[in-house]
C-alpha positions as a LaTeX table, in Angstrom:
\begin{tabular}{lrrr}
\hline
Residue & $x$ (\AA) & $y$ (\AA) & $z$ (\AA) \\
\hline
Met1 & 90.28 & 10.09 & $-52.78$ \\
Thr2 & 92.21 & 12.52 & $-54.91$ \\
Gly3 & 94.68 & 15.01 & $-53.53$ \\
Gly4 & 92.20 & 17.86 & $-53.91$ \\
Gln5 & 89.49 & 15.94 & $-52.06$ \\
Lys6 & 91.88 & 15.15 & $-49.21$ \\
Ala7 & 92.88 & 18.80 & $-48.94$ \\
Ala8 & 89.22 & 19.87 & $-48.94$ \\
Ala9 & 88.40 & 17.32 & $-46.22$ \\
Ile10 & 91.28 & 18.50 & $-44.04$ \\
Ile11 & 90.29 & 22.16 & $-44.49$ \\
Ala12 & 86.65 & 21.31 & $-43.70$ \\
Leu13 & 87.71 & 19.52 & $-40.51$ \\
Ala14 & 89.88 & 22.48 & $-39.48$ \\
Val15 & 87.00 & 24.90 & $-40.08$ \\
Ile16 & 84.62 & 22.70 & $-38.07$ \\
Ala17 & 87.14 & 22.43 & $-35.20$ \\
Leu18 & 87.69 & 26.20 & $-35.18$ \\
Ala19 & 83.94 & 26.86 & $-35.23$ \\
Trp20 & 83.41 & 24.41 & $-32.38$ \\
Phe21 & 86.18 & 26.02 & $-30.29$ \\
Asn22 & 84.81 & 29.53 & $-30.88$ \\
Trp23 & 81.28 & 28.42 & $-30.10$ \\
Arg24 & 82.46 & 26.75 & $-26.87$ \\
Met25 & 84.38 & 29.86 & $-25.77$ \\
Trp26 & 81.44 & 32.13 & $-26.66$ \\
Arg27 & 79.11 & 29.90 & $-24.64$ \\
Gln28 & 81.51 & 29.85 & $-21.69$ \\
Phe29 & 81.89 & 33.64 & $-21.64$ \\
Ser30 & 78.15 & 34.16 & $-22.08$ \\
Ala31 & 77.51 & 31.92 & $-19.08$ \\
Ala32 & 80.15 & 33.80 & $-17.07$ \\
Lys33 & 78.61 & 37.14 & $-18.03$ \\
Ala34 & 75.15 & 35.98 & $-16.93$ \\
Tyr35 & 76.48 & 34.41 & $-13.72$ \\
Arg36 & 78.49 & 37.52 & $-12.86$ \\
Ala37 & 75.76 & 40.05 & $-13.61$ \\
Gly38 & 76.46 & 41.93 & $-10.38$ \\
Trp39 & 80.22 & 41.34 & $-10.39$ \\
Ser40 & 82.32 & 44.49 & $-10.72$ \\
Ala41 & 85.93 & 45.62 & $-10.79$ \\
Ala42 & 85.55 & 46.68 & $-7.15$ \\
Asp43 & 84.60 & 43.09 & $-6.25$ \\
Phe44 & 87.72 & 41.83 & $-8.04$ \\
Asp45 & 89.88 & 44.37 & $-6.20$ \\
Ala46 & 88.36 & 43.40 & $-2.85$ \\
Met47 & 88.97 & 39.68 & $-3.42$ \\
Val48 & 92.62 & 40.10 & $-4.39$ \\
Ala49 & 93.13 & 42.62 & $-1.57$ \\
Glu50 & 92.50 & 39.70 & 0.80 \\
Asn51 & 95.78 & 38.28 & $-0.56$ \\
Gly52 & 97.69 & 41.51 & 0.07 \\
Val53 & 97.39 & 42.94 & $-3.45$ \\
Ser54 & 97.28 & 46.74 & $-3.70$ \\
Pro55 & 94.54 & 48.51 & $-5.71$ \\
Ala56 & 97.09 & 49.60 & $-8.35$ \\
Ile57 & 98.30 & 46.03 & $-8.94$ \\
Ala58 & 94.69 & 44.77 & $-8.96$ \\
Ala59 & 93.83 & 47.32 & $-11.67$ \\
Leu60 & 96.95 & 46.37 & $-13.65$ \\
Thr61 & 96.04 & 42.68 & $-13.43$ \\
Arg62 & 92.50 & 43.39 & $-14.65$ \\
Glu63 & 93.85 & 45.40 & $-17.58$ \\
Leu64 & 96.33 & 42.67 & $-18.53$ \\
Val65 & 93.76 & 39.87 & $-18.65$ \\
Ala66 & 90.85 & 41.93 & $-20.03$ \\
Pro67 & 91.58 & 41.06 & $-23.70$ \\
Tyr68 & 90.96 & 37.38 & $-22.90$ \\
Tyr69 & 87.39 & 38.10 & $-21.76$ \\
Gly70 & 84.33 & 39.04 & $-23.74$ \\
Ala71 & 82.98 & 42.58 & $-23.60$ \\
Gly72 & 81.29 & 43.30 & $-20.30$ \\
Val73 & 82.85 & 40.36 & $-18.43$ \\
Val74 & 84.92 & 41.40 & $-15.42$ \\
Pro75 & 87.73 & 38.98 & $-14.49$ \\
His76 & 87.35 & 36.84 & $-11.39$ \\
Pro77 & 90.42 & 35.95 & $-9.30$ \\
Asp78 & 89.60 & 32.25 & $-9.48$ \\
Asp79 & 89.43 & 32.10 & $-13.30$ \\
Asp80 & 91.79 & 29.31 & $-14.30$ \\
Phe81 & 94.23 & 30.22 & $-17.06$ \\
Ala82 & 94.26 & 26.83 & $-18.76$ \\
Arg83 & 90.66 & 25.70 & $-18.26$ \\
Phe84 & 88.65 & 28.94 & $-18.38$ \\
Leu85 & 90.76 & 31.32 & $-20.45$ \\
Ala86 & 92.68 & 28.78 & $-22.55$ \\
Ile87 & 95.96 & 30.58 & $-21.81$ \\
Asp88 & 99.15 & 28.55 & $-21.71$ \\
Asp89 & 102.25 & 29.19 & $-19.59$ \\
Glu90 & 103.96 & 31.06 & $-22.40$ \\
Glu91 & 101.08 & 33.55 & $-22.66$ \\
Val92 & 101.14 & 34.00 & $-18.88$ \\
Ala93 & 104.87 & 34.78 & $-19.17$ \\
Asp94 & 103.99 & 37.38 & $-21.83$ \\
Leu95 & 101.48 & 38.94 & $-19.42$ \\
Val96 & 104.17 & 39.08 & $-16.74$ \\
Glu97 & 106.59 & 40.69 & $-19.17$ \\
Ala98 & 104.02 & 43.34 & $-20.08$ \\
Ala99 & 103.40 & 43.97 & $-16.39$ \\
Trp100 & 107.12 & 44.35 & $-15.67$ \\
Glu101 & 107.33 & 46.98 & $-18.42$ \\
Arg102 & 104.31 & 48.87 & $-17.07$ \\
Leu103 & 105.70 & 48.73 & $-13.53$ \\
Gly104 & 109.05 & 50.08 & $-14.74$ \\
Leu105 & 110.99 & 47.08 & $-13.43$ \\
Lys106 & 114.35 & 46.02 & $-14.85$ \\
Met107 & 113.66 & 43.27 & $-17.35$ \\
Pro108 & 115.39 & 39.93 & $-16.77$ \\
Thr109 & 118.11 & 38.95 & $-19.24$ \\
Arg110 & 119.43 & 35.62 & $-20.45$ \\
Ala111 & 122.40 & 36.11 & $-18.11$ \\
Asp112 & 120.11 & 36.86 & $-15.16$ \\
Pro113 & 116.79 & 35.03 & $-15.80$ \\
Val114 & 113.79 & 35.05 & $-13.50$ \\
Glu115 & 112.04 & 31.76 & $-12.75$ \\
Leu116 & 108.29 & 32.35 & $-12.70$ \\
Pro117 & 106.31 & 30.47 & $-10.07$ \\
Pro118 & 103.46 & 28.28 & $-11.32$ \\
Met119 & 100.40 & 30.48 & $-11.89$ \\
Lys120 & 97.12 & 28.62 & $-12.09$ \\
Asp121 & 94.66 & 31.50 & $-12.03$ \\
Val122 & 94.26 & 35.28 & $-12.18$ \\
Arg123 & 94.72 & 35.56 & $-8.40$ \\
Asp124 & 98.16 & 33.90 & $-8.65$ \\
Leu125 & 99.16 & 36.47 & $-11.29$ \\
Ala126 & 98.03 & 39.37 & $-9.10$ \\
Val127 & 99.86 & 38.00 & $-6.05$ \\
Tyr128 & 103.04 & 37.46 & $-8.08$ \\
Leu129 & 102.91 & 40.98 & $-9.53$ \\
Gln130 & 102.45 & 42.39 & $-6.03$ \\
Ser131 & 105.50 & 40.43 & $-4.83$ \\
Val132 & 107.74 & 41.86 & $-7.57$ \\
Ala133 & 106.31 & 45.38 & $-7.33$ \\
Ser134 & 107.04 & 45.64 & $-3.62$ \\
Pro135 & 109.58 & 42.99 & $-2.57$ \\
Ala136 & 109.57 & 42.20 & 1.14 \\
\hline
\end{tabular}
């Protein structure tokens, strides 16, 4: 194989992998949209309210994670970051940072860092945001 053929093969494999990933995510979100046909933002708010999350924090959480969903899909509190949304811990930390800014909280610094608790799903994010918005 020549250098050009190797490069073409690698690019073709990358394109196939990207297409497969996008198809898989599209299929997953389409299934979620069909399964959650009657699911609404009010249902989300009610489920996280059971964990002591205020309506304002529930709305903020929905707005933060909305870009990771397809159009017309309302987040569910049990949506797993890693398995369902393909969001890693660093992206979750970015969501938390955006939330801190929107809540008007003093941002942590290198001298005074904040250790984030493990957040597995959207509910964990909402509960954490509620805890920092109104500390006990």
